[in-house]
KEGU-806459 format. One record per residue (C-alpha): chain; x, y, z; residue in three letters. Coordinates in steps of 0.02 Angstrom, whole numbers. Example, Ala and Ser with C-alpha at 12.3 -4.5 7.8 and 13.67 -1.06 7.14 Angstrom:
BEGIN
+-----+--------+--------+--------+------+
: mol :      X :      Y :      Z : type :
+-----+--------+--------+--------+------+
:   A :    615 :   -225 :    390 :  ALA :
:   A :    684 :    -53 :    357 :  SER :
+-----+--------+--------+--------+------+
end
This chain:
BEGIN
+-----+--------+--------+--------+------+
: mol :      X :      Y :      Z : type :
+-----+--------+--------+--------+------+
:   A :  15691 :   7942 :   7367 :  MET :
:   A :  15701 :   8055 :   7199 :  VAL :
:   A :  15589 :   8186 :   7161 :  PRO :
:   A :  15506 :   8183 :   6985 :  PRO :
:   A :  15604 :   8253 :   6857 :  ASN :
:   A :  15733 :   8277 :   6967 :  ALA :
:   A :  15870 :   8311 :   6815 :  GLY :
:   A :  15750 :   8467 :   6776 :  MET :
:   A :  15820 :   8597 :   6939 :  TYR :
:   A :  16020 :   8564 :   6903 :  GLY :
:   A :  16091 :   8434 :   7018 :  PRO :
:   A :  16076 :   8288 :   7035 :  GLU :
:   A :  15972 :   8210 :   7190 :  PRO :
:   A :  16134 :   8131 :   7263 :  GLY :
:   A :  16180 :   8312 :   7294 :  ASP :
:   A :  16050 :   8338 :   7393 :  PHE :
:   A :  16080 :   8190 :   7519 :  ARG :
:   A :  16296 :   8283 :   7548 :  LEU :
:   A :  16201 :   8407 :   7647 :  LYS :
:   A :  16208 :   8401 :   7837 :  LYS :
:   A :  16044 :   8502 :   7842 :  SER :
:   A :  15895 :   8531 :   7733 :  LEU :
:   A :  15896 :   8741 :   7701 :  ARG :
:   A :  15712 :   8790 :   7611 :  VAL :
:   A :  15691 :   8951 :   7551 :  ALA :
:   A :  15529 :   9027 :   7565 :  ILE :
:   A :  15442 :   9197 :   7457 :  ASN :
:   A :  15383 :   9298 :   7570 :  ALA :
:   A :  15396 :   9457 :   7492 :  GLN :
:   A :  15241 :   9548 :   7567 :  ILE :
:   A :  15273 :   9704 :   7595 :  PRO :
:   A :  15219 :   9773 :   7744 :  SER :
:   A :  15053 :   9871 :   7768 :  GLY :
:   A :  14995 :   9782 :   7599 :  SER :
:   A :  14835 :   9754 :   7668 :  GLY :
:   A :  14851 :   9574 :   7596 :  SER :
:   A :  14788 :   9496 :   7761 :  GLY :
:   A :  14785 :   9309 :   7687 :  GLY :
:   A :  14946 :   9290 :   7657 :  ILE :
:   A :  15028 :   9348 :   7805 :  GLU :
:   A :  14897 :   9225 :   7882 :  THR :
:   A :  15006 :   9089 :   7784 :  VAL :
:   A :  15168 :   9154 :   7824 :  LEU :
:   A :  15136 :   9155 :   7993 :  ARG :
:   A :  15093 :   8999 :   7987 :  VAL :
:   A :  15260 :   8929 :   7894 :  LEU :
:   A :  15368 :   9028 :   8032 :  THR :
:   A :  15312 :   8889 :   8152 :  SER :
:   A :  15409 :   8746 :   8038 :  VAL :
:   A :  15557 :   8797 :   8110 :  ALA :
:   A :  15508 :   8764 :   8290 :  ARG :
:   A :  15494 :   8576 :   8273 :  LEU :
:   A :  15644 :   8460 :   8331 :  ASN :
:   A :  15756 :   8446 :   8203 :  GLY :
:   A :  15906 :   8497 :   8079 :  ASP :
:   A :  15798 :   8598 :   7930 :  GLU :
:   A :  15873 :   8789 :   7923 :  GLU :
:   A :  15737 :   8897 :   7833 :  TYR :
:   A :  15769 :   9069 :   7720 :  VAL :
:   A :  15628 :   9191 :   7726 :  PHE :
:   A :  15640 :   9298 :   7551 :  ILE :
:   A :  15596 :   9470 :   7622 :  GLY :
:   A :  15503 :   9616 :   7502 :  HIS :
:   A :  15636 :   9738 :   7439 :  TRP :
:   A :  15578 :   9882 :   7514 :  SER :
:   A :  15557 :   9819 :   7705 :  GLY :
:   A :  15501 :   9654 :   7799 :  SER :
:   A :  15531 :   9704 :   7974 :  GLU :
:   A :  15331 :   9640 :   7994 :  TRP :
:   A :  15423 :   9446 :   7946 :  LEU :
:   A :  15571 :   9480 :   8065 :  GLU :
:   A :  15481 :   9454 :   8272 :  PRO :
:   A :  15428 :   9284 :   8199 :  LEU :
:   A :  15584 :   9214 :   8163 :  LEU :
:   A :  15721 :   9108 :   8257 :  ASN :
:   A :  15887 :   9080 :   8240 :  GLU :
:   A :  15864 :   8939 :   8124 :  ARG :
:   A :  15764 :   9061 :   8018 :  GLN :
:   A :  15868 :   9178 :   7908 :  THR :
:   A :  15764 :   9324 :   7815 :  LEU :
:   A :  15833 :   9409 :   7660 :  VAL :
:   A :  15783 :   9531 :   7545 :  ARG :
:   A :  15748 :   9501 :   7355 :  ALA :
:   A :  15832 :   9617 :   7254 :  PRO :
:   A :  15752 :   9763 :   7178 :  GLN :
:   A :  15626 :   9699 :   7018 :  PRO :
:   A :  15657 :   9776 :   6863 :  GLU :
:   A :  15512 :   9868 :   6780 :  PRO :
:   A :  15378 :   9780 :   6726 :  GLN :
:   A :  15476 :   9607 :   6758 :  GLN :
:   A :  15368 :   9456 :   6765 :  LEU :
:   A :  15349 :   9311 :   6890 :  SER :
:   A :  15400 :   9163 :   6767 :  ILE :
:   A :  15559 :   9251 :   6663 :  PRO :
:   A :  15516 :   9203 :   6479 :  THR :
:   A :  15713 :   9156 :   6433 :  LYS :
:   A :  15679 :   9016 :   6578 :  ASN :
:   A :  15524 :   8950 :   6519 :  LEU :
:   A :  15590 :   8914 :   6373 :  LYS :
:   A :  15748 :   8805 :   6455 :  ARG :
:   A :  15642 :   8713 :   6559 :  PHE :
:   A :  15470 :   8700 :   6510 :  LEU :
:   A :  15479 :   8626 :   6322 :  GLY :
:   A :  15298 :   8594 :   6322 :  PRO :
:   A :  15242 :   8732 :   6377 :  LEU :
:   A :  15273 :   8849 :   6239 :  ARG :
:   A :  15114 :   8944 :   6194 :  PRO :
:   A :  15119 :   8996 :   6379 :  LEU :
:   A :  15273 :   9074 :   6355 :  VAL :
:   A :  15208 :   9157 :   6196 :  ARG :
:   A :  15088 :   9225 :   6322 :  GLY :
:   A :  15204 :   9276 :   6436 :  VAL :
:   A :  15283 :   9391 :   6308 :  LYS :
:   A :  15151 :   9506 :   6278 :  HIS :
:   A :  15094 :   9501 :   6455 :  LEU :
:   A :  15103 :   9663 :   6567 :  ILE :
:   A :  15064 :   9599 :   6736 :  ALA :
:   A :  14964 :   9740 :   6851 :  PRO :
:   A :  14980 :   9686 :   7017 :  ARG :
:   A :  14840 :   9738 :   7169 :  SER :
:   A :  14918 :   9765 :   7357 :  GLU :
:   A :  14919 :   9590 :   7383 :  MET :
:   A :  15017 :   9550 :   7226 :  GLN :
:   A :  15248 :   9581 :   7231 :  THR :
:   A :  15344 :   9544 :   7078 :  ALA :
:   A :  15457 :   9405 :   7133 :  ILE :
:   A :  15576 :   9366 :   6995 :  ALA :
:   A :  15744 :   9425 :   7040 :  PRO :
:   A :  15877 :   9396 :   6937 :  ALA :
:   A :  15923 :   9169 :   6944 :  ALA :
:   A :  16095 :   9206 :   7028 :  ASP :
:   A :  16004 :   9293 :   7199 :  PHE :
:   A :  15926 :   9125 :   7224 :  TYR :
:   A :  16081 :   9004 :   7167 :  LYS :
:   A :  16173 :   9109 :   7296 :  ASN :
:   A :  16053 :   9051 :   7438 :  LEU :
:   A :  16109 :   8902 :   7439 :  ASN :
:   A :  15960 :   8816 :   7491 :  CYS :
:   A :  15887 :   8645 :   7415 :  ASP :
:   A :  15701 :   8682 :   7425 :  VAL :
:   A :  15586 :   8828 :   7378 :  ILE :
:   A :  15412 :   8873 :   7410 :  HIS :
:   A :  15307 :   8972 :   7337 :  PHE :
:   A :  15158 :   9012 :   7439 :  PRO :
:   A :  15056 :   9113 :   7368 :  TYR :
:   A :  14996 :   9134 :   7163 :  GLN :
:   A :  15171 :   9198 :   7119 :  ASP :
:   A :  15300 :   9082 :   7042 :  PHE :
:   A :  15479 :   9111 :   6988 :  ALA :
:   A :  15574 :   8957 :   6896 :  LEU :
:   A :  15704 :   8885 :   7004 :  CYS :
:   A :  15862 :   8767 :   6985 :  ARG :
:   A :  15810 :   8691 :   7132 :  MET :
:   A :  15626 :   8559 :   7173 :  PRO :
:   A :  15488 :   8713 :   7207 :  ALA :
:   A :  15319 :   8705 :   7312 :  ILE :
:   A :  15165 :   8799 :   7264 :  PHE :
:   A :  15018 :   8847 :   7306 :  ASN :
:   A :  14902 :   8907 :   7198 :  PRO :
:   A :  14771 :   8943 :   7325 :  HIS :
:   A :  14618 :   8946 :   7215 :  ASP :
:   A :  14568 :   8958 :   7040 :  LEU :
:   A :  14401 :   9102 :   7074 :  GLN :
:   A :  14474 :   9180 :   6903 :  HIS :
:   A :  14392 :   9034 :   6813 :  LEU :
:   A :  14229 :   9029 :   6901 :  HIS :
:   A :  14205 :   9221 :   6928 :  TYR :
:   A :  14315 :   9285 :   6783 :  PRO :
:   A :  14188 :   9450 :   6830 :  GLN :
:   A :  14288 :   9505 :   6991 :  PHE :
:   A :  14434 :   9514 :   6882 :  PHE :
:   A :  14499 :   9631 :   6752 :  THR :
:   A :  14545 :   9529 :   6558 :  PRO :
:   A :  14751 :   9583 :   6608 :  GLU :
:   A :  14756 :   9497 :   6774 :  GLU :
:   A :  14657 :   9331 :   6729 :  ILE :
:   A :  14775 :   9329 :   6592 :  LYS :
:   A :  14932 :   9346 :   6695 :  ARG :
:   A :  14865 :   9198 :   6806 :  ARG :
:   A :  14813 :   9086 :   6673 :  GLU :
:   A :  15005 :   9108 :   6595 :  VAL :
:   A :  15052 :   9057 :   6795 :  ILE :
:   A :  14962 :   8927 :   6850 :  TYR :
:   A :  14966 :   8795 :   6742 :  PRO :
:   A :  15140 :   8816 :   6710 :  ALA :
:   A :  15194 :   8840 :   6902 :  ALA :
:   A :  15077 :   8676 :   6915 :  CYS :
:   A :  15175 :   8590 :   6787 :  GLN :
:   A :  15350 :   8653 :   6855 :  ALA :
:   A :  15326 :   8620 :   7029 :  ALA :
:   A :  15393 :   8455 :   7132 :  HIS :
:   A :  15213 :   8484 :   7226 :  THR :
:   A :  15057 :   8588 :   7210 :  VAL :
:   A :  14969 :   8609 :   7382 :  VAL :
:   A :  14814 :   8671 :   7402 :  VAL :
:   A :  14694 :   8669 :   7563 :  ALA :
:   A :  14534 :   8583 :   7520 :  SER :
:   A :  14491 :   8445 :   7421 :  GLN :
:   A :  14341 :   8536 :   7297 :  PHE :
:   A :  14539 :   8649 :   7270 :  VAL :
:   A :  14639 :   8483 :   7211 :  LYS :
:   A :  14487 :   8411 :   7104 :  GLN :
:   A :  14484 :   8606 :   7018 :  ASP :
:   A :  14660 :   8594 :   6974 :  VAL :
:   A :  14652 :   8421 :   6912 :  MET :
:   A :  14505 :   8460 :   6795 :  GLU :
:   A :  14549 :   8618 :   6732 :  LYS :
:   A :  14729 :   8610 :   6714 :  TYR :
:   A :  14790 :   8408 :   6681 :  GLY :
:   A :  14895 :   8404 :   6857 :  VAL :
:   A :  14877 :   8203 :   6907 :  GLY :
:   A :  14804 :   8172 :   7091 :  ALA :
:   A :  14979 :   8125 :   7163 :  ASP :
:   A :  15068 :   8288 :   7133 :  LYS :
:   A :  14935 :   8380 :   7236 :  ILE :
:   A :  14954 :   8367 :   7417 :  GLN :
:   A :  14797 :   8440 :   7520 :  VAL :
:   A :  14835 :   8549 :   7668 :  ILE :
:   A :  14745 :   8685 :   7752 :  PRO :
:   A :  14818 :   8821 :   7824 :  TRP :
:   A :  14797 :   8798 :   8028 :  SER :
:   A :  14778 :   8979 :   8122 :  PRO :
:   A :  14935 :   9041 :   8186 :  PRO :
:   A :  14967 :   9015 :   8367 :  GLU :
:   A :  14866 :   9130 :   8483 :  ILE :
:   A :  14860 :   9183 :   8671 :  ALA :
:   A :  14683 :   9197 :   8728 :  LEU :
:   A :  14744 :   9271 :   8914 :  ASN :
:   A :  14711 :   9433 :   8870 :  ASP :
:   A :  14552 :   9473 :   8859 :  PHE :
:   A :  14480 :   9584 :   8979 :  THR :
:   A :  14295 :   9687 :   8973 :  GLU :
:   A :  14397 :   9842 :   9002 :  GLU :
:   A :  14505 :   9816 :   8840 :  ARG :
:   A :  14377 :   9779 :   8747 :  ALA :
:   A :  14273 :   9924 :   8774 :  GLY :
:   A :  14421 :  10026 :   8729 :  LEU :
:   A :  14447 :   9929 :   8572 :  LEU :
:   A :  14263 :   9974 :   8533 :  PHE :
:   A :  14264 :  10151 :   8554 :  GLU :
:   A :  14430 :  10160 :   8481 :  LYS :
:   A :  14360 :  10111 :   8337 :  TYR :
:   A :  14167 :  10174 :   8356 :  ASP :
:   A :  14076 :   9999 :   8335 :  CYS :
:   A :  13907 :   9970 :   8375 :  PRO :
:   A :  13876 :   9912 :   8553 :  PRO :
:   A :  13838 :   9738 :   8579 :  ARG :
:   A :  13774 :   9607 :   8546 :  PRO :
:   A :  13848 :   9633 :   8367 :  PHE :
:   A :  13896 :   9486 :   8226 :  ILE :
:   A :  14088 :   9505 :   8160 :  LEU :
:   A :  14139 :   9470 :   7957 :  TYR :
:   A :  14329 :   9480 :   7968 :  PRO :
:   A :  14357 :   9515 :   7784 :  ALA :
:   A :  14426 :   9596 :   7647 :  MET :
:   A :  14302 :   9691 :   7575 :  SER :
:   A :  14330 :   9611 :   7379 :  TRP :
:   A :  14173 :   9568 :   7295 :  GLU :
:   A :  14178 :   9390 :   7286 :  HIS :
:   A :  14171 :   9417 :   7484 :  LYS :
:   A :  13976 :   9468 :   7476 :  ASN :
:   A :  13956 :   9628 :   7579 :  HIS :
:   A :  13822 :   9687 :   7473 :  LEU :
:   A :  13702 :   9539 :   7511 :  ARG :
:   A :  13752 :   9552 :   7709 :  LEU :
:   A :  13707 :   9728 :   7705 :  LEU :
:   A :  13553 :   9712 :   7625 :  GLU :
:   A :  13496 :   9542 :   7762 :  ALA :
:   A :  13525 :   9659 :   7871 :  ILE :
:   A :  13425 :   9794 :   7821 :  ALA :
:   A :  13292 :   9660 :   7771 :  LEU :
:   A :  13293 :   9602 :   7967 :  LEU :
:   A :  13256 :   9777 :   8020 :  ARG :
:   A :  13123 :   9813 :   7896 :  GLU :
:   A :  13038 :   9645 :   7891 :  ARG :
:   A :  13058 :   9588 :   8085 :  ASP :
:   A :  13083 :   9747 :   8179 :  GLY :
:   A :  13243 :   9640 :   8219 :  LEU :
:   A :  13411 :   9773 :   8243 :  LYS :
:   A :  13567 :   9698 :   8218 :  ILE :
:   A :  13751 :   9760 :   8252 :  ASN :
:   A :  13879 :   9726 :   8135 :  LEU :
:   A :  14074 :   9753 :   8139 :  VAL :
:   A :  14172 :   9705 :   7973 :  CYS :
:   A :  14368 :   9698 :   7983 :  THR :
:   A :  14497 :   9690 :   7853 :  GLY :
:   A :  14573 :   9783 :   7720 :  HIS :
:   A :  14458 :   9924 :   7638 :  LYS :
:   A :  14519 :   9890 :   7434 :  ASN :
:   A :  14460 :   9981 :   7279 :  ASP :
:   A :  14292 :   9895 :   7293 :  TYR :
:   A :  14256 :   9975 :   7469 :  TYR :
:   A :  14175 :  10139 :   7405 :  PRO :
:   A :  14027 :  10028 :   7314 :  VAL :
:   A :  14003 :   9958 :   7494 :  ILE :
:   A :  14014 :  10118 :   7576 :  GLU :
:   A :  13876 :  10171 :   7468 :  LYS :
:   A :  13747 :  10062 :   7503 :  ARG :
:   A :  13785 :  10041 :   7665 :  LEU :
:   A :  13728 :  10234 :   7668 :  ARG :
:   A :  13599 :  10178 :   7555 :  GLU :
:   A :  13521 :  10049 :   7666 :  LEU :
:   A :  13542 :  10162 :   7819 :  ASP :
:   A :  13617 :  10043 :   7917 :  LEU :
:   A :  13798 :  10179 :   7972 :  GLU :
:   A :  13739 :  10159 :   8149 :  ARG :
:   A :  13722 :   9967 :   8147 :  GLN :
:   A :  13872 :   9942 :   8035 :  VAL :
:   A :  14035 :   9974 :   8047 :  LYS :
:   A :  14190 :   9936 :   7932 :  PHE :
:   A :  14357 :   9967 :   8033 :  THR :
:   A :  14484 :   9937 :   7923 :  GLY :
:   A :  14650 :   9839 :   7965 :  ILE :
:   A :  14655 :   9793 :   8132 :  VAL :
:   A :  14792 :   9722 :   8223 :  GLU :
:   A :  14819 :   9538 :   8276 :  TYR :
:   A :  14780 :   9558 :   8445 :  GLU :
:   A :  14650 :   9678 :   8395 :  GLU :
:   A :  14541 :   9552 :   8281 :  LEU :
:   A :  14563 :   9416 :   8450 :  SER :
:   A :  14472 :   9528 :   8567 :  ILE :
:   A :  14324 :   9570 :   8397 :  PHE :
:   A :  14317 :   9379 :   8406 :  TYR :
:   A :  14288 :   9349 :   8567 :  ARG :
:   A :  14154 :   9462 :   8610 :  SER :
:   A :  14057 :   9426 :   8439 :  ALA :
:   A :  13888 :   9355 :   8465 :  GLN :
:   A :  13932 :   9242 :   8325 :  PHE :
:   A :  14041 :   9257 :   8178 :  VAL :
:   A :  13973 :   9263 :   8000 :  ILE :
:   A :  14064 :   9196 :   7842 :  VAL :
:   A :  13936 :   9233 :   7688 :  PRO :
:   A :  14077 :   9218 :   7550 :  THR :
:   A :  14032 :   9162 :   7372 :  LEU :
:   A :  14191 :   9094 :   7377 :  PHE :
:   A :  14334 :   8992 :   7458 :  GLU :
:   A :  14473 :   8903 :   7440 :  ALA :
:   A :  14472 :   8857 :   7637 :  ALA :
:   A :  14417 :   9005 :   7751 :  SER :
:   A :  14546 :   9063 :   7897 :  ALA :
:   A :  14398 :   9152 :   8014 :  PRO :
:   A :  14322 :   8989 :   8017 :  LEU :
:   A :  14466 :   8929 :   8094 :  PHE :
:   A :  14472 :   9068 :   8208 :  GLU :
:   A :  14313 :   9079 :   8281 :  ALA :
:   A :  14346 :   8924 :   8320 :  TRP :
:   A :  14487 :   8960 :   8408 :  GLN :
:   A :  14438 :   9089 :   8497 :  HIS :
:   A :  14285 :   9011 :   8563 :  GLY :
:   A :  14158 :   9075 :   8442 :  ALA :
:   A :  13999 :   9000 :   8360 :  PRO :
:   A :  13997 :   9029 :   8153 :  VAL :
:   A :  13879 :   9028 :   8018 :  ALA :
:   A :  13950 :   9032 :   7827 :  CYS :
:   A :  13896 :   8986 :   7659 :  SER :
:   A :  13846 :   8807 :   7590 :  ALA :
:   A :  13988 :   8829 :   7421 :  VAL :
:   A :  14139 :   8795 :   7399 :  THR :
:   A :  14252 :   8729 :   7519 :  SER :
:   A :  14141 :   8782 :   7656 :  LEU :
:   A :  14048 :   8626 :   7690 :  PRO :
:   A :  14189 :   8490 :   7693 :  GLU :
:   A :  14295 :   8612 :   7785 :  GLN :
:   A :  14150 :   8652 :   7928 :  ALA :
:   A :  14071 :   8472 :   7911 :  ALA :
:   A :  13967 :   8510 :   8052 :  ASN :
:   A :  14009 :   8639 :   8161 :  ALA :
:   A :  13929 :   8795 :   8067 :  ALA :
:   A :  13782 :   8847 :   8026 :  LEU :
:   A :  13753 :   8832 :   7826 :  LEU :
:   A :  13650 :   8959 :   7723 :  PHE :
:   A :  13655 :   8991 :   7549 :  ASP :
:   A :  13760 :   9166 :   7517 :  PRO :
:   A :  13672 :   9205 :   7340 :  PHE :
:   A :  13487 :   9216 :   7432 :  SER :
:   A :  13472 :   9379 :   7555 :  VAL :
:   A :  13335 :   9307 :   7624 :  ASP :
:   A :  13424 :   9141 :   7655 :  GLY :
:   A :  13575 :   9236 :   7732 :  ILE :
:   A :  13453 :   9362 :   7843 :  ALA :
:   A :  13369 :   9196 :   7904 :  ASP :
:   A :  13532 :   9119 :   7966 :  ALA :
:   A :  13565 :   9278 :   8062 :  ILE :
:   A :  13401 :   9287 :   8145 :  LYS :
:   A :  13413 :   9108 :   8191 :  VAL :
:   A :  13605 :   9129 :   8255 :  MET :
:   A :  13556 :   9277 :   8362 :  SER :
:   A :  13400 :   9185 :   8450 :  SER :
:   A :  13452 :   9038 :   8476 :  ASP :
:   A :  13585 :   9039 :   8635 :  GLU :
:   A :  13554 :   8846 :   8613 :  SER :
:   A :  13611 :   8828 :   8461 :  LEU :
:   A :  13759 :   8948 :   8472 :  ARG :
:   A :  13816 :   8866 :   8641 :  ASP :
:   A :  13813 :   8674 :   8516 :  ARG :
:   A :  13901 :   8763 :   8378 :  LEU :
:   A :  14021 :   8832 :   8485 :  ARG :
:   A :  14081 :   8643 :   8553 :  ILE :
:   A :  14064 :   8566 :   8362 :  ARG :
:   A :  14191 :   8699 :   8335 :  GLY :
:   A :  14327 :   8663 :   8458 :  HIS :
:   A :  14306 :   8474 :   8422 :  GLU :
:   A :  14324 :   8525 :   8240 :  ARG :
:   A :  14462 :   8624 :   8248 :  LEU :
:   A :  14549 :   8462 :   8331 :  GLN :
:   A :  14590 :   8403 :   8165 :  ASN :
:   A :  14701 :   8556 :   8080 :  PHE :
:   A :  14801 :   8567 :   8219 :  ASP :
:   A :  14959 :   8707 :   8189 :  ALA :
:   A :  15089 :   8574 :   8203 :  GLY :
:   A :  15037 :   8443 :   8111 :  ARG :
:   A :  15027 :   8566 :   7976 :  THR :
:   A :  15185 :   8621 :   8000 :  ALA :
:   A :  15244 :   8438 :   7995 :  LYS :
:   A :  15179 :   8392 :   7844 :  ALA :
:   A :  15282 :   8545 :   7756 :  TYR :
:   A :  15432 :   8504 :   7822 :  ARG :
:   A :  15373 :   8331 :   7748 :  ALA :
:   A :  15352 :   8386 :   7602 :  ILE :
:   A :  15517 :   8494 :   7582 :  TYR :
:   A :  15594 :   8325 :   7635 :  ARG :
:   A :  15513 :   8248 :   7471 :  LYS :
:   A :  15541 :   8370 :   7378 :  ALA :
:   A :  15726 :   8391 :   7407 :  ALA :
:   A :  15757 :   8191 :   7390 :  GLY :
:   A :  15760 :   8163 :   7590 :  ARG :
:   A :  15753 :   8020 :   7690 :  ASN :
:   A :  15542 :   8004 :   7750 :  LEU :
:   A :  15508 :   7936 :   7920 :  ASN :
:   A :  15378 :   7862 :   7999 :  GLU :
:   A :  15256 :   8013 :   8024 :  GLU :
:   A :  15328 :   8100 :   7875 :  ASP :
:   A :  15247 :   7957 :   7779 :  THR :
:   A :  15092 :   7943 :   7892 :  HIS :
:   A :  15054 :   8141 :   7884 :  LEU :
:   A :  15071 :   8141 :   7678 :  LEU :
:   A :  14926 :   8025 :   7663 :  LYS :
:   A :  14834 :   8122 :   7807 :  TRP :
:   A :  14650 :   8160 :   7754 :  ASP :
:   A :  14640 :   8334 :   7842 :  TRP :
:   A :  14441 :   8344 :   7808 :  MET :
:   A :  14387 :   8197 :   7889 :  SER :
:   A :  14552 :   8176 :   8018 :  GLY :
:   A :  14599 :   7993 :   7957 :  THR :
:   A :  14736 :   7924 :   7841 :  LYS :
+-----+--------+--------+--------+------+
end
């Protein structure tokens, strides 16, 4: 199978077949302690690809300043290589390379010329010299988050979502411009665009004119976890460490981005206290970013300090204890390409209530109580029902376990391996072909 536009990437397709094993580069330039929890989860999932039977080799491109957090996750078929430190104001898609390879996209090149890309804590410059990528001696490169660099090899690109077009008020003008330069160009240049839901696939098709056949839907599965370490003693010590409110509490694991909708969630909890005399305790885990002071101010205004705790980033083992201790998990986000907390809650046996917007109804199916995240009353009513109806929580717990079977981590790993093989022009086996036709949301091909 020959990848489309194979000539633009350099070697002819036949050259790929001469190599004994397929070598895949995976961009993992997230520094330790960056607060980019969602991206770290994605990269943890990708490390599981190398545990599959096969002769593929994987090169993880770590951040130039430190990639220690990745090292324990890798095995003998995975190599960690640090990228060189980028030049000041170096851009994710080199202008010179765009001119050479993306003639039809030259208007975007002009946009790049005048763009100084500001970067949030979860983004890093990933445009080292072209020789760096060439010297990796890889057949395919995967950019599993929202940065991209043009290389002389087929690329896989995960844009994740186009939230900046739906909610521009949550982004700086510079960040919107940066994304609107990189995203359309990367979607056109990549061999395959991978997204986590049909919702995002439709968005990419409509906004950037990408053909349906070029876009592959593969939801991120939760990384493997050990569930046998939970004890009430460990839970008690954890709650004391973070000065959490007493159980029962509900859990919301999310960074404090504005679209995560913490403000309405706090207002719903205050409403339940004032309207119904119902005291709901809440634990929110996740990185406290620049928007957190706004949340903290509202927390004090509503006099919820004794009911609500924002822990900041917690270790994976600690997060597991929080999931297993919570009465239920709530996900009131306004926008989601696919929700990792839904998967993780089901994985830990926690019932879920979540927003009825974007990809979430598609992902949750009948395994979560849905509510309107724009309505404080709607959020409050969902919390009241979930906190008072034990039989509902039990039903959702069972349905979550059943729903999770459609998002098996091993199947996700095999699907990515099939994409790597296809991009490199390798022959696909029957399982590869089946997985690339698989409907993840319904569990059918």
